[in-house]
Structure formats: C-alpha cells, structure tokens
SEFIDREN-507621 format. One record per residue: x, y, z of N, C-alpha, C in turn; residue in three letters; residue number from 1. Coordinates in Angstrom, 2 decimals, decimal comma, always signed. Example, Ala and Ser with C-alpha at 12.3 -4.5 7.8 and 13.67 -1.06 7.14 Angstrom:
! SEFIDREN-507621
R npx npy npz capx capy capz cpx cpy cpz res n
R +13,19 -5,69 +7,80 +12,30 -4,50 +7,80 +13,20 -3,30 +7,80 ALA 1
R +12,85 -2,25 +7,08 +13,67 -1,06 +7,14 +12,90 +0,03 +7,87 SER 2
//
This chain:
! SEFIDREN-507621
R npx npy npz capx capy capz cpx cpy cpz res n
R +0,85 -1,20 +0,00 +0,00 +0,00 +0,00 +0,88 +1,24 +0,00 MET 1
R +0,67 +2,18 -0,90 +1,48 +3,41 -0,93 +1,32 +4,20 +0,36 PRO 2
R +2,36 +4,94 +0,72 +2,33 +5,76 +1,93 +1,25 +6,83 +1,81 LEU 3
R +0,45 +6,97 +2,86 -0,62 +7,96 +2,91 -0,28 +9,06 +3,92 GLN 4
R -1,03 +10,16 +3,82 -0,85 +11,29 +4,73 -1,80 +11,10 +5,91 ASP 5
R -1,24 +10,71 +7,05 -2,04 +10,46 +8,25 -2,26 +11,72 +9,08 HIS 6
R -1,77 +12,87 +8,58 -1,79 +14,10 +9,38 -2,65 +15,21 +8,78 PHE 7
R -3,27 +14,94 +7,61 -4,14 +15,92 +6,97 -5,37 +15,21 +6,42 HIS 8
R -6,47 +15,97 +6,21 -7,66 +15,37 +5,58 -7,31 +14,87 +4,18 PRO 9
R -8,01 +13,86 +3,68 -9,24 +13,30 +4,26 -9,01 +12,24 +5,32 PRO 10
R -7,78 +11,74 +5,45 -7,55 +10,69 +6,44 -7,57 +11,25 +7,86 LEU 11
R -6,93 +12,39 +8,07 -6,94 +13,01 +9,38 -8,33 +13,59 +9,64 ARG 12
R -8,86 +13,32 +10,78 -10,22 +13,75 +11,13 -10,99 +12,54 +11,60 GLY 13
R -11,45 +11,70 +10,65 -12,10 +10,47 +11,10 -11,11 +9,48 +11,70 PRO 14
R -9,84 +9,56 +11,28 -8,82 +8,66 +11,81 -7,76 +9,47 +12,54 ARG 15
R -7,19 +8,91 +13,60 -6,20 +9,61 +14,42 -4,80 +9,07 +14,12 GLN 16
R -3,85 +9,98 +13,88 -2,50 +9,54 +13,54 -1,86 +8,77 +14,67 TRP 17
R -2,13 +9,17 +15,93 -1,46 +8,48 +17,05 -1,96 +7,05 +17,21 HIS 18
R -3,22 +6,79 +16,82 -3,71 +5,42 +16,84 -2,96 +4,58 +15,81 ALA 19
R -2,70 +5,19 +14,64 -1,96 +4,46 +13,61 -0,52 +4,21 +14,06 PHE 20
R +0,15 +5,22 +14,62 +1,52 +5,03 +15,09 +1,60 +3,92 +16,13 HIS 21
R +0,64 +3,92 +17,05 +0,60 +2,88 +18,08 +0,47 +1,50 +17,44 HIS 22
R -0,45 +1,38 +16,48 -0,67 +0,08 +15,83 +0,54 -0,34 +15,00 ALA 23
R +1,16 +0,61 +14,30 +2,34 +0,26 +13,48 +3,48 -0,20 +14,35 TRP 24
R +3,70 +0,47 +15,48 +4,76 +0,04 +16,40 +4,51 -1,38 +16,89 ALA 25
R +3,26 -1,69 +17,20 +2,93 -3,05 +17,66 +3,15 -4,07 +16,56 THR 26
R +2,75 -3,72 +15,34 +2,95 -4,63 +14,20 +4,43 -4,88 +13,95 THR 27
R +5,25 -3,83 +14,03 +6,69 -3,99 +13,85 +7,28 -4,91 +14,92 LEU 28
R +6,82 -4,75 +16,16 +7,32 -5,61 +17,24 +6,92 -7,06 +17,02 ALA 29
R +5,66 -7,30 +16,62 +5,22 -8,66 +16,35 +6,05 -9,29 +15,22 TYR 30
R +6,27 -8,50 +14,16 +7,03 -9,00 +13,01 +8,46 -9,35 +13,41 ASP 31
R +9,07 -8,48 +14,23 +10,44 -8,75 +14,69 +10,51 -10,04 +15,50 LEU 32
R +9,55 -10,23 +16,39 +9,59 -11,41 +17,26 +9,40 -12,70 +16,49 ASN 33
R +8,85 -12,62 +15,29 +8,75 -13,81 +14,45 +10,10 -14,20 +13,86 GLU 34
R +11,06 -13,25 +13,80 +12,29 -13,49 +13,06 +13,56 -13,30 +13,88 ARG 35
R +13,46 -12,79 +15,10 +14,66 -12,58 +15,91 +15,26 -13,92 +16,34 LEU 36
R +16,59 -13,97 +16,50 +17,23 -15,20 +17,00 +16,80 -15,51 +18,43 PRO 37
R +17,02 -16,72 +18,84 +16,73 -17,13 +20,22 +17,52 -16,25 +21,18 GLN 38
R +16,86 -15,82 +22,24 +17,53 -14,97 +23,22 +17,31 -13,49 +23,00 GLY 39
R +16,57 -13,12 +21,95 +16,27 -11,72 +21,67 +14,75 -11,55 +21,63 TYR 40
R +14,27 -10,36 +22,04 +12,85 -10,08 +21,93 +12,63 -8,59 +21,72 TYR 41
R +11,52 -8,28 +21,03 +11,15 -6,89 +20,74 +9,89 -6,53 +21,50 ALA 42
R +9,83 -5,28 +21,98 +8,66 -4,78 +22,70 +8,33 -3,38 +22,22 GLU 43
R +7,04 -3,07 +21,97 +6,67 -1,70 +21,66 +6,59 -0,87 +22,93 PRO 44
R +7,00 +0,39 +22,83 +6,92 +1,32 +23,94 +6,30 +2,60 +23,39 ASN 45
R +5,05 +2,86 +23,76 +4,31 +3,99 +23,20 +3,75 +4,84 +24,32 VAL 46
R +4,09 +6,12 +24,33 +3,57 +7,07 +25,31 +3,27 +8,39 +24,60 MET 47
R +2,07 +8,90 +24,81 +1,68 +10,17 +24,23 +1,33 +11,15 +25,35 PHE 48
R +1,77 +12,39 +25,20 +1,46 +13,42 +26,18 +2,33 +13,31 +27,41 GLY 49
R +1,95 +14,07 +28,45 +2,72 +14,13 +29,69 +1,76 +13,99 +30,87 ILE 50
R +2,20 +13,33 +31,92 +1,34 +13,14 +33,08 +1,15 +14,44 +33,84 GLU 51
R -0,05 +14,59 +34,41 -0,34 +15,76 +35,23 +0,36 +15,63 +36,56 ILE 52
R +0,83 +16,75 +37,09 +1,46 +16,75 +38,40 +0,44 +16,29 +39,43 ASP 53
R +0,70 +15,14 +40,04 -0,25 +14,58 +41,01 -0,46 +15,53 +42,17 VAL 54
R +0,59 +16,28 +42,54 +0,47 +17,20 +43,68 -0,59 +18,25 +43,42 ALA 55
R -0,80 +18,61 +42,15 -1,78 +19,64 +41,82 -3,20 +19,16 +42,05 ALA 56
R -3,39 +17,83 +42,15 -4,71 +17,27 +42,34 -5,05 +17,01 +43,80 LEU 57
R -4,05 +17,15 +44,68 -4,29 +16,89 +46,10 -4,93 +18,10 +46,77 ARG 58
R -5,70 +17,85 +47,78 -6,24 +18,94 +48,57 -5,11 +19,58 +49,36 GLU 59
R -5,20 +20,88 +49,54 -4,15 +21,60 +50,25 -4,00 +21,06 +51,66 GLU 60
R -2,73 +20,80 +52,05 -2,45 +20,31 +53,38 -2,48 +18,81 +53,50 GLY 61
R -2,90 +18,10 +52,46 -2,94 +16,64 +52,53 -1,53 +16,09 +52,43 GLN 62
R -1,10 +15,17 +53,30 +0,25 +14,62 +53,24 +0,52 +13,96 +51,90 PRO 63
R +1,78 +14,04 +51,43 +2,15 +13,47 +50,15 +2,77 +12,10 +50,30 SER 64
R +2,95 +11,60 +51,51 +3,56 +10,30 +51,73 +2,89 +9,63 +52,91 ALA 65
R +2,92 +8,29 +52,97 +2,27 +7,58 +54,08 +2,80 +8,00 +55,45 PRO 66
R +4,05 +8,46 +55,50 +4,62 +8,84 +56,80 +4,12 +10,18 +57,28 THR 67
R +3,50 +10,95 +56,37 +3,04 +12,27 +56,75 +4,12 +13,33 +56,66 GLY 68
R +5,35 +12,93 +56,35 +6,45 +13,90 +56,25 +6,40 +14,63 +54,93 TRP 69
R +6,49 +15,94 +54,94 +6,45 +16,76 +53,74 +7,72 +17,60 +53,68 ILE 70
R +8,48 +17,53 +52,60 +9,70 +18,34 +52,52 +9,39 +19,82 +52,38 PRO 71
R +10,40 +20,64 +52,65 +10,24 +22,06 +52,48 +10,14 +22,44 +51,01 GLY 72
R +9,92 +23,71 +50,76 +9,82 +24,19 +49,38 +11,14 +23,96 +48,65 ALA 73
R +11,09 +23,62 +47,36 +12,33 +23,42 +46,60 +13,13 +24,70 +46,49 PRO 74
R +14,45 +24,55 +46,37 +15,32 +25,72 +46,24 +15,06 +26,47 +44,94 ALA 75
R +14,75 +25,74 +43,87 +14,42 +26,35 +42,59 +13,74 +25,33 +41,70 LEU 76
R +13,08 +25,82 +40,68 +12,45 +24,98 +39,66 +12,92 +25,46 +38,30 SER 77
R +13,36 +24,53 +37,45 +13,91 +24,90 +36,14 +13,15 +24,15 +35,06 VAL 78
R +13,05 +24,72 +33,86 +12,35 +24,04 +32,76 +13,07 +22,75 +32,37 PRO 79
R +12,30 +21,75 +31,98 +12,85 +20,49 +31,53 +12,07 +20,03 +30,31 LEU 80
R +12,78 +19,79 +29,21 +12,13 +19,26 +28,01 +12,00 +17,76 +28,16 THR 81
R +10,78 +17,26 +28,14 +10,54 +15,83 +28,28 +10,11 +15,24 +26,95 THR 82
R +10,17 +13,93 +26,85 +9,70 +13,23 +25,66 +8,18 +13,14 +25,74 PHE 83
R +7,50 +14,16 +25,19 +6,04 +14,15 +25,28 +5,45 +12,99 +24,50 THR 84
R +6,10 +12,60 +23,41 +5,65 +11,43 +22,64 +6,82 +10,46 +22,50 ASP 85
R +6,57 +9,21 +22,79 +7,55 +8,14 +22,55 +6,83 +7,04 +21,81 VAL 86
R +7,30 +6,75 +20,59 +6,76 +5,63 +19,81 +7,96 +4,84 +19,31 VAL 87
R +8,28 +3,76 +20,00 +9,48 +3,02 +19,67 +9,29 +1,54 +19,88 GLU 88
R +10,17 +0,79 +19,24 +10,25 -0,65 +19,44 +11,68 -0,94 +19,88 ILE 89
R +11,84 -1,51 +21,04 +13,17 -1,84 +21,53 +13,42 -3,33 +21,37 THR 90
R +14,66 -3,67 +21,04 +15,07 -5,07 +20,93 +16,09 -5,33 +22,02 VAL 91
R +15,82 -6,34 +22,83 +16,65 -6,65 +23,99 +17,18 -8,07 +23,89 THR 92
R +18,42 -8,24 +24,32 +19,02 -9,56 +24,43 +19,05 -9,97 +25,89 SER 93
R +18,59 -11,18 +26,19 +18,65 -11,67 +27,56 +19,76 -12,72 +27,73 ASN 94
R +20,71 -12,70 +26,80 +21,84 -13,63 +26,87 +22,95 -12,99 +27,70 MET 95
R +23,13 -13,48 +28,91 +24,14 -12,91 +29,79 +23,71 -11,61 +30,42 GLY 96
R +22,41 -11,43 +30,64 +21,90 -10,19 +31,20 +21,13 -9,40 +30,16 GLY 97
R +20,20 -8,57 +30,62 +19,37 -7,79 +29,71 +20,18 -6,63 +29,13 LEU 98
R +20,27 -6,60 +27,82 +21,03 -5,57 +27,13 +20,20 -5,05 +25,96 VAL 99
R +20,05 -3,73 +25,87 +19,38 -3,13 +24,71 +20,32 -3,22 +23,51 LEU 100
R +19,86 -3,85 +22,43 +20,73 -4,07 +21,27 +20,23 -3,35 +20,03 VAL 101
R +19,00 -2,85 +20,05 +18,48 -2,16 +18,87 +17,20 -1,43 +19,20 GLY 102
R +16,87 -0,42 +18,36 +15,64 +0,33 +18,58 +15,13 +0,87 +17,25 ALA 103
R +13,81 +0,91 +17,13 +13,14 +1,55 +16,00 +12,34 +2,72 +16,56 ILE 104
R +12,52 +3,91 +16,00 +11,82 +5,10 +16,46 +10,87 +5,60 +15,37 GLU 105
R +9,57 +5,64 +15,69 +8,58 +6,28 +14,82 +8,45 +7,73 +15,28 LEU 106
R +8,93 +8,65 +14,46 +8,95 +10,07 +14,84 +7,53 +10,61 +14,86 ILE 107
R +7,22 +11,43 +15,88 +5,90 +12,04 +16,03 +6,02 +13,55 +15,83 SER 108
R +4,89 +14,26 +15,65 +4,96 +15,71 +15,49 +5,64 +16,42 +16,66 PRO 109
R +5,41 +15,96 +17,88 +6,00 +16,65 +19,03 +7,52 +16,52 +19,05 SER 110
R +8,06 +15,44 +18,48 +9,52 +15,30 +18,42 +10,14 +16,38 +17,55 ASN 111
R +9,36 +16,96 +16,61 +9,85 +17,99 +15,69 +9,32 +19,38 +16,04 LYS 112
R +8,75 +19,52 +17,24 +8,01 +20,74 +17,59 +8,89 +21,98 +17,61 HIS 113
R +10,02 +21,92 +18,26 +10,89 +23,08 +18,40 +12,30 +22,65 +18,71 GLY 114
R +13,23 +23,60 +18,86 +14,64 +23,26 +19,11 +14,84 +22,38 +20,34 PRO 115
R +14,14 +22,65 +21,42 +14,33 +21,86 +22,65 +13,87 +20,43 +22,46 ALA 116
R +12,69 +20,26 +21,83 +12,17 +18,91 +21,60 +13,05 +18,14 +20,62 GLU 117
R +13,51 +18,82 +19,58 +14,40 +18,17 +18,61 +15,70 +17,73 +19,28 ARG 118
R +16,24 +18,60 +20,12 +17,50 +18,28 +20,80 +17,33 +17,10 +21,75 ASP 119
R +16,19 +17,04 +22,44 +15,94 +15,93 +23,37 +15,85 +14,61 +22,60 ALA 120
R +15,17 +14,63 +21,45 +15,05 +13,40 +20,66 +16,40 +12,97 +20,12 PHE 121
R +17,18 +13,91 +19,61 +18,50 +13,59 +19,06 +19,42 +13,05 +20,16 VAL 122
R +19,33 +13,62 +21,35 +20,16 +13,14 +22,47 +19,82 +11,68 +22,79 SER 123
R +18,54 +11,35 +22,75 +18,12 +9,97 +23,00 +18,70 +9,04 +21,94 LYS 124
R +18,63 +9,42 +20,67 +19,14 +8,58 +19,59 +20,66 +8,43 +19,69 CYS 125
R +21,34 +9,53 +19,97 +22,80 +9,47 +20,11 +23,18 +8,56 +21,27 ALA 126
R +22,39 +8,57 +22,33 +22,66 +7,68 +23,45 +22,55 +6,21 +23,07 GLY 127
R +21,57 +5,86 +22,24 +21,46 +4,49 +21,77 +22,72 +4,08 +21,00 TYR 128
R +23,16 +4,96 +20,09 +24,34 +4,64 +19,28 +25,58 +4,52 +20,15 LEU 129
R +25,71 +5,37 +21,15 +26,87 +5,31 +22,04 +26,89 +4,03 +22,86 GLN 130
R +25,72 +3,42 +23,07 +25,65 +2,13 +23,75 +25,97 +0,97 +22,81 GLN 131
R +26,14 +1,27 +21,53 +26,41 +0,22 +20,56 +25,17 -0,41 +19,98 GLY 132
R +23,99 +0,17 +20,24 +22,74 -0,38 +19,73 +22,48 +0,11 +18,32 ALA 133
R +21,93 -0,75 +17,48 +21,49 -0,34 +16,16 +20,23 +0,50 +16,27 GLY 134
R +20,00 +1,35 +15,27 +18,88 +2,29 +15,34 +18,25 +2,43 +13,96 LEU 135
R +16,92 +2,54 +13,95 +16,17 +2,80 +12,72 +15,17 +3,91 +12,99 LEU 136
R +15,21 +4,98 +12,20 +14,26 +6,09 +12,30 +13,27 +6,02 +11,15 LEU 137
R +12,01 +6,32 +11,45 +10,96 +6,39 +10,43 +10,21 +7,69 +10,64 ILE 138
R +10,22 +8,57 +9,64 +9,55 +9,86 +9,74 +8,54 +9,99 +8,60 ASP 139
R +7,25 +9,86 +8,93 +6,19 +10,06 +7,95 +5,31 +11,24 +8,37 VAL 140
R +5,84 +12,12 +9,21 +5,09 +13,26 +9,72 +5,04 +14,35 +8,65 VAL 141
R +3,84 +14,69 +8,20 +3,69 +15,70 +7,16 +3,25 +17,05 +7,70 THR 142
R +2,86 +17,13 +8,97 +2,34 +18,39 +9,48 +3,43 +19,32 +10,00 GLU 143
R +4,66 +18,82 +10,15 +5,76 +19,68 +10,55 +6,98 +19,35 +9,71 ARG 144
R +7,65 +20,37 +9,14 +8,86 +20,12 +8,37 +10,04 +19,86 +9,30 PRO 145
R +11,16 +19,52 +8,70 +12,37 +19,29 +9,50 +12,87 +17,88 +9,35 GLY 146
R +14,16 +17,71 +9,57 +14,79 +16,41 +9,38 +15,66 +16,11 +10,60 ASN 147
R +15,17 +15,23 +11,46 +15,90 +14,89 +12,68 +17,13 +14,04 +12,39 LEU 148
R +17,14 +13,36 +11,26 +18,35 +12,64 +10,84 +19,50 +13,61 +10,63 HIS 149
R +19,23 +14,73 +9,98 +20,27 +15,73 +9,78 +20,75 +16,31 +11,11 ASN 150
R +19,82 +16,49 +12,05 +20,20 +16,96 +13,38 +21,11 +15,95 +14,07 ASP 151
R +20,80 +14,66 +13,90 +21,63 +13,62 +14,50 +23,02 +13,59 +13,86 LEU 152
R +23,09 +13,77 +12,55 +24,39 +13,83 +11,88 +25,22 +14,98 +12,42 LEU 153
R +24,58 +16,12 +12,64 +25,30 +17,27 +13,20 +25,80 +16,97 +14,60 ALA 154
R +24,97 +16,24 +15,40 +25,41 +15,89 +16,76 +26,60 +14,94 +16,72 ARG 155
R +26,60 +14,03 +15,74 +27,72 +13,09 +15,60 +28,92 +13,72 +14,92 LEU 156
R +28,77 +14,96 +14,48 +29,83 +15,68 +13,79 +30,32 +14,87 +12,58 ARG 157
R +29,34 +14,36 +11,86 +29,67 +13,48 +10,74 +30,23 +14,24 +9,54 ALA 158
R +29,85 +15,50 +9,39 +30,32 +16,26 +8,25 +29,73 +15,79 +6,94 GLY 159
R +28,64 +15,02 +7,00 +28,02 +14,48 +5,78 +27,02 +15,47 +5,22 ALA 160
R +26,75 +15,34 +3,93 +25,76 +16,20 +3,29 +24,39 +15,89 +3,87 ALA 161
R +23,56 +16,91 +4,14 +22,24 +16,65 +4,70 +21,34 +15,93 +3,71 PRO 162
R +20,40 +15,17 +4,25 +19,42 +14,48 +3,44 +18,30 +15,46 +3,11 LEU 163
R +18,09 +15,74 +1,84 +17,10 +16,73 +1,42 +15,72 +16,08 +1,34 GLN 164
R +15,14 +15,82 +2,49 +13,81 +15,19 +2,54 +13,19 +15,45 +3,90 ALA 165
R +11,88 +15,72 +3,92 +11,15 +15,84 +5,18 +10,56 +14,51 +5,61 ASP 166
R +10,34 +13,60 +4,65 +9,89 +12,25 +4,95 +11,02 +11,30 +4,57 LEU 167
R +11,39 +10,40 +5,48 +12,58 +9,58 +5,25 +12,61 +8,43 +6,24 TYR 168
R +13,50 +7,49 +5,99 +13,84 +6,46 +6,96 +15,34 +6,25 +6,90 THR 169
R +15,96 +6,09 +8,06 +17,42 +5,98 +8,15 +17,79 +4,90 +9,15 THR 170
R +18,84 +4,15 +8,84 +19,32 +3,09 +9,72 +20,77 +3,36 +10,08 ALA 171
R +21,15 +3,00 +11,31 +22,48 +3,29 +11,84 +23,08 +2,04 +12,46 TYR 172
R +24,35 +1,82 +12,18 +25,06 +0,67 +12,72 +26,39 +1,13 +13,34 ARG 173
R +26,49 +1,22 +14,67 +27,79 +1,50 +15,30 +28,67 +0,26 +15,19 PRO 174
R +29,90 +0,44 +14,74 +30,77 -0,72 +14,52 +32,23 -0,31 +14,68 VAL 175
R +33,05 -1,23 +15,15 +34,49 -1,02 +15,24 +35,14 -1,39 +13,91 GLN 176
R +35,89 -0,44 +13,34 +36,55 -0,70 +12,08 +37,90 +0,02 +12,07 ARG 177
R +38,96 -0,74 +11,83 +40,31 -0,17 +11,83 +40,61 +0,54 +13,14 ASN 178
R +40,24 -0,14 +14,24 +40,49 +0,33 +15,60 +39,82 +1,68 +15,87 GLN 179
R +38,69 +1,90 +15,22 +37,94 +3,13 +15,44 +36,45 +2,82 +15,37 GLN 180
R +35,66 +3,47 +16,23 +34,22 +3,29 +16,19 +33,63 +4,24 +15,16 THR 181
R +32,88 +3,68 +14,23 +32,21 +4,47 +13,20 +30,74 +4,09 +13,19 VAL 182
R +29,93 +4,91 +12,54 +28,51 +4,62 +12,38 +28,21 +4,50 +10,89 VAL 183
R +27,85 +3,30 +10,45 +27,39 +3,11 +9,08 +25,94 +3,56 +9,00 ASP 184
R +25,58 +4,24 +7,91 +24,25 +4,82 +7,79 +23,62 +4,44 +6,45 ILE 185
R +22,37 +4,01 +6,50 +21,55 +3,77 +5,31 +20,43 +4,80 +5,34 TRP 186
R +20,12 +5,43 +4,23 +19,08 +6,45 +4,21 +18,25 +6,38 +2,94 GLN 187
R +16,95 +6,58 +3,11 +16,01 +6,53 +1,99 +15,00 +7,66 +2,17 GLU 188
R +14,79 +8,44 +1,11 +13,71 +9,43 +1,12 +12,38 +8,72 +0,91 SER 189
R +11,34 +9,22 +1,57 +10,00 +8,68 +1,42 +9,12 +9,72 +0,74 LEU 190
R +8,02 +9,27 +0,13 +7,09 +10,19 -0,53 +5,70 +9,61 -0,47 ALA 191
R +4,71 +10,48 -0,30 +3,32 +10,05 -0,32 +3,00 +9,43 -1,67 LEU 192
R +2,25 +8,34 -1,64 +1,89 +7,66 -2,87 +2,91 +6,65 -3,35 GLY 193
R +4,04 +6,52 -2,63 +5,06 +5,55 -3,01 +5,15 +4,44 -1,98 ARG 194
R +5,62 +3,27 -2,42 +5,80 +2,15 -1,51 +7,00 +2,41 -0,61 LEU 195
R +6,96 +1,79 +0,56 +8,03 +1,95 +1,55 +9,13 +0,91 +1,32 LEU 196
R +10,38 +1,24 +1,68 +11,49 +0,32 +1,44 +11,66 -0,69 +2,57 PRO 197
R +12,56 -1,62 +2,37 +13,04 -2,52 +3,43 +14,36 -1,96 +3,95 THR 198
R +14,47 -1,85 +5,27 +15,64 -1,23 +5,90 +16,31 -2,21 +6,85 MET 199
R +17,62 -2,06 +7,07 +18,31 -2,96 +8,01 +18,22 -2,46 +9,45 PRO 200
R +18,01 -3,36 +10,37 +18,14 -3,07 +11,79 +19,28 -3,92 +12,34 LEU 201
R +20,37 -3,27 +12,70 +21,53 -3,98 +13,22 +21,41 -4,13 +14,73 TRP 202
R +21,67 -5,33 +15,22 +21,59 -5,61 +16,64 +23,00 -5,77 +17,19 LEU 203
R +23,45 -4,76 +17,88 +24,78 -4,76 +18,49 +25,84 -5,24 +17,51 GLN 204
R +25,88 -4,61 +16,36 +26,96 -4,72 +15,37 +26,89 -5,93 +14,46 ARG 205
R +26,52 -7,09 +14,96 +26,73 -8,31 +14,18 +25,50 -8,86 +13,47 GLU 206
R +24,34 -8,75 +14,09 +23,12 -9,36 +13,54 +22,32 -8,30 +12,81 ILE 207
R +21,92 -8,59 +11,59 +21,12 -7,66 +10,78 +19,76 -8,27 +10,49 CYS 208
R +18,70 -7,55 +10,85 +17,33 -8,00 +10,61 +16,70 -7,07 +9,57 ILE 209
R +16,22 -7,61 +8,44 +15,55 -6,73 +7,47 +14,17 -6,32 +7,99 PRO 210
R +13,90 -5,02 +7,96 +12,61 -4,49 +8,40 +11,82 -4,09 +7,16 ILE 211
R +10,81 -4,88 +6,84 +9,99 -4,63 +5,66 +8,93 -3,59 +6,03 ASP 212
R +9,25 -2,33 +5,81 +8,33 -1,26 +6,19 +7,03 -1,33 +5,39 LEU 213
R +7,12 -1,69 +4,13 +5,92 -1,76 +3,30 +4,96 -2,83 +3,81 GLU 214
R +5,47 -4,01 +4,12 +4,61 -5,11 +4,57 +3,95 -4,76 +5,91 ALA 215
R +4,72 -4,20 +6,86 +4,13 -3,88 +8,16 +3,18 -2,70 +8,07 THR 216
R +3,50 -1,74 +7,19 +2,60 -0,59 +6,99 +1,27 -1,06 +6,40 TYR 217
R +1,35 -1,89 +5,35 +0,13 -2,38 +4,71 -0,69 -3,23 +5,67 ALA 218
R -0,02 -4,06 +6,47 -0,73 -4,88 +7,45 -1,45 -4,02 +8,48 SER 219
R -0,78 -2,95 +8,93 -1,40 -2,06 +9,91 -2,61 -1,36 +9,31 THR 220
R -2,50 -0,89 +8,07 -3,63 -0,25 +7,40 -4,80 -1,22 +7,27 CYS 221
R -4,53 -2,46 +6,89 -5,60 -3,45 +6,76 -6,27 -3,70 +8,10 ARG 222
R -5,46 -3,87 +9,15 -6,02 -4,17 +10,47 -6,87 -3,02 +11,01 ASN 223
R -6,52 -1,80 +10,63 -7,29 -0,63 +11,09 -8,36 -0,21 +10,08 LEU 224
R -8,49 -0,98 +8,98 -9,47 -0,69 +7,93 -9,24 +0,69 +7,32 ARG 225
R -7,97 +1,03 +7,09 -7,61 +2,26 +6,40 -7,39 +1,90 +4,93 ILE 226
R -8,11 +2,54 +4,04 -7,99 +2,25 +2,62 -7,25 +3,39 +1,93 THR 227
R -6,94 +3,18 +0,67 -6,15 +4,17 -0,06 -6,92 +5,45 -0,35 THR 228
R -8,23 +5,43 -0,19 -9,00 +6,66 -0,40 -9,24 +7,41 +0,90 ASN 229
R -8,60 +6,93 +1,98 -8,71 +7,64 +3,25 -9,93 +7,29 +4,07 GLY 230
R -10,73 +6,32 +3,63 -11,94 +5,97 +4,39 -11,59 +5,15 +5,61 ALA 231
//
C-alpha cells in the first residue's frame, strides 16, 4: 500500500494519527519477534502526552507520603524538556543479562516541535548509538517540516551532506573498524503515494534483521481498515 498522509484530511479527522503510530509500532514488534534469533525479543513502547502533576490534584495540606512527612519548598524549579511522545520498538538480548541491542523510532509531530524537543530526541538517539545499539528512524510526519536525521548527523559531527527530505527512513550501525568506532548509515527518502522500502536493523553490530516497512505498513492499514482513499 502506498504511503498515505495520516496528518491531513481526508484521512486526518475520522482517523487519528497516534492510533496508527501505536498500531504500526505493535505490528513492527510482532514481526520482529517472528524473526529474531533465540535470546532476543522486541517490545513496543508507546507514550503520548505528559502526566499531570499529582500534587496539583491533592487537597491543600494533605500529606504526600504515608509517613506524613512533607519536605520544604524546593530551592528552585527549572524548565525540563521531556519526551512528550515516545513511539518506539526496543530489541533486547537476555543472553548474559538484559542488554538493549536495537531500537526503532517512529517520529511524532512533538519530536519535531521546536529546538528543545528536537535536541531531546537527538540526544536519545545518540545515546542508543553510544551504547552500541542499532537504530532505525521512520519519519512520515507531514504536518511539521524538518529532518531529525540531519540533526543527528550534526550531533555526531559526521560532516556528511544533509538528506534533502522531510519524509525519510534511516538506519544506523555503530561498529568497530580499523580500531575506530564508526557509524554506518543507510538512508532513503519517502514520498506520499510511493511504496516503503526494506531497511536494516543492526543488533549490536553483528546481527542484521531486514525491516519490511511496506509489509508492516500495509498490514497495519488493513487491520485498522484504512484504505487508499482515506476511508
């Protein structure tokens, strides 16, 4: 099924993009678990929005802990950019202890909202690579421009030419080569009305799992009864 615009009418409105992202992440995790080697497993991790401060819901003077002890006022409060949206599939190895070996990130509009949100997302991705985990990014967000892959390249100081695309998918493989750690990168531009490619997901350098984005996308659309005319 060709890639559709889940962020504008006619599909946006009767259908919600976050429901599709949630379902696609689950489908990707199911597909991975059918093909991962023994000792590895994939799990979807999806969170939208931010939790309300529980303290704001308590009646004034009500203790905040079973002991009844309440700390004094904080010395200061500073802004913190949080991951308001997380749509990812993590791959973990339980051989010799639980180790994160790979991750797939479905980019959401909030990840591209502004400089602080973009920086927080890029920091998370860079952290995965620094742990030696393989990474796959998928950006089908049409309501906000910007390329987080290019931001990640800048963070890695890669000096590579930017990818001229707002919709794209990119794969990263941290690997030791010639006594130096490098990141191999695969990148594909995406476009509405075109089929999605198959991308590699590297698991801690050595194992490569092909991720058939077209098959999982089409399966998710079928399961949610999304047709090519947006109905």
